[in-house]
N, C-alpha and C positions, 0 to 999 in steps of 0.2 A: 714532129708531134703537133697535133692541132690543139690549140688552146681554147678553153671554154670561156666565152665572153659574157656569160650570164652572171649577174650580181648574186652574191651569196645572200641568204636570208638575213644574216646579221647586218650586212651593209644596208639592206632595204629598211630594216627596223631602225637602225641608227640614223639613216637619212630622214625618215619620217619623224623621229623624235626631235631631231635638230630643226626640221621645218616647223613643227608645232611649237617648239620652245621659242624660236625667233619670232614667229607670227603672233604667239600669245603675248610675248613681252611687248612687241610693237603695239598690239591692240590695247594693252593695259596702259602704256605710256600715253597713247593718243587720247584715250578716254579720261585718264587722270588729269592731264593738262588742259583738256577741253572744259572741265568743270572748275570754276573758280572756287578757291577756298573761302569759306565764310569767315568774315573778319573776327568774330568773337567765338569761333568754333572751339570745342574742347581740343586741347593739344596745341592750339595756335598761340602765338605771342599775343597777349591781350592788352598789354601796356608796357611802356618803356619810358624811363625818365633819366636823363643825365643831369643830376642836380649839382650845380656849380656855385650857387650863392649869388649875391647881387654885386654888380659893379666891381669885381675884383676884391671885395671885402671878405669873401669866403662863405662857406656853409654855416659857420658859427654865427654869422650876423643876419641870418634870415629871421624876420619878425616872428612873434609867437602867435600871430593870427594867420589864417590860411591865405596864401598868395598864389596867383596863377600867372603873373607877368612873365614874359619871355626872358627878362634879365636874370631870373633865378635858374634857368635851364639852358644847357648846351643843346639839348634835343629832347623832344617829348612826343609821345604817341599814346592815344587811348583808342582801343578798337571800335568803340561805339561813337566816337566823335566828341565825347564829353571832355570837360576840362581836366587838366592835371594840376593839382594844387600841392603846395609844400608849406610847412611851418616848422619852427624850431620849438621844441617843448622843454628846453633846458637840459634834457638828458640825451638828446639825439635829434634826429630829423624825422618828421612824419610826412609821408607822401600819400596823397589820395587821388585815385582815378575815378572821377565822379561817374556813377552808373555802370561801372565795369564789373562783369561777373567773375573776374579772376579772384582766386582765393589762395594761390601759392605764388611766392615771389623769391627771387634770389638777387643778391647784390654783390658788387665788387668795387673796391676803391679804384679811382682813376688816377689820382696823383698822390705822391708821397708814399712812404712805406707804412703799411698797416699790418699789424700782426693778426688782425681779425676783423670781421664785420658780421653783424647779426641783423636778421630781419624778422620781425614779429608782426603778425596780422592782429590788428586791434578790433574790438567789437563793432566799431562804426564802419569797418571795411577798409580803413586806411592801413598803411604799413609803417611801422616804426623801425628806423634804421639807426644803428649805432656802430661806429668804427672805433677800434682800439689800436693805438700805435705803440711802437717799441719805446720804452722809457728806461733810462739808465738804472733806476731802482727797481725795475721789473714790476711796477705797479700797474702797467697797462692803462694809462688814463684815457678817457674818452677824447677823441680828437675829431674836430670838424673838418673833414677833407672831402673833396668832391667824390661822388660815387655814381654808379650806374645801377639802376634797379630795373628788373625785368619781371613782369607779371604773366603768369600762365593761367 
């Protein structure tokens, strides 16, 4: 019996679909990576601060006036190149990313056990961060522990 070596229509359509899918994905990847992401673009990380406090004294000993010295941060980044500042307001820590358009932030404690952390955007554009720790009497007192804040 002689065998028919012609491809079936389903094989042709499937091969073309595979070709265009692979080619289109390659085209998209090349074009996406060729264009650099804008530093302060919507959806990008616009700011980051790992707030540690000064000279091993902890976050609770940050002064009540704005500080931008490197001794208060483990790391910091502001998408527009502006300074990152921190201060203790007595009820928590305020972090300001000068000139940053970001309006949403999230934070996480870096050391110690914290039952919770909250971030609130203040009218001046800075972010107020409070951490609460586990207490034996379940009162959840505010604790000054190092934290990482990320602004979007």
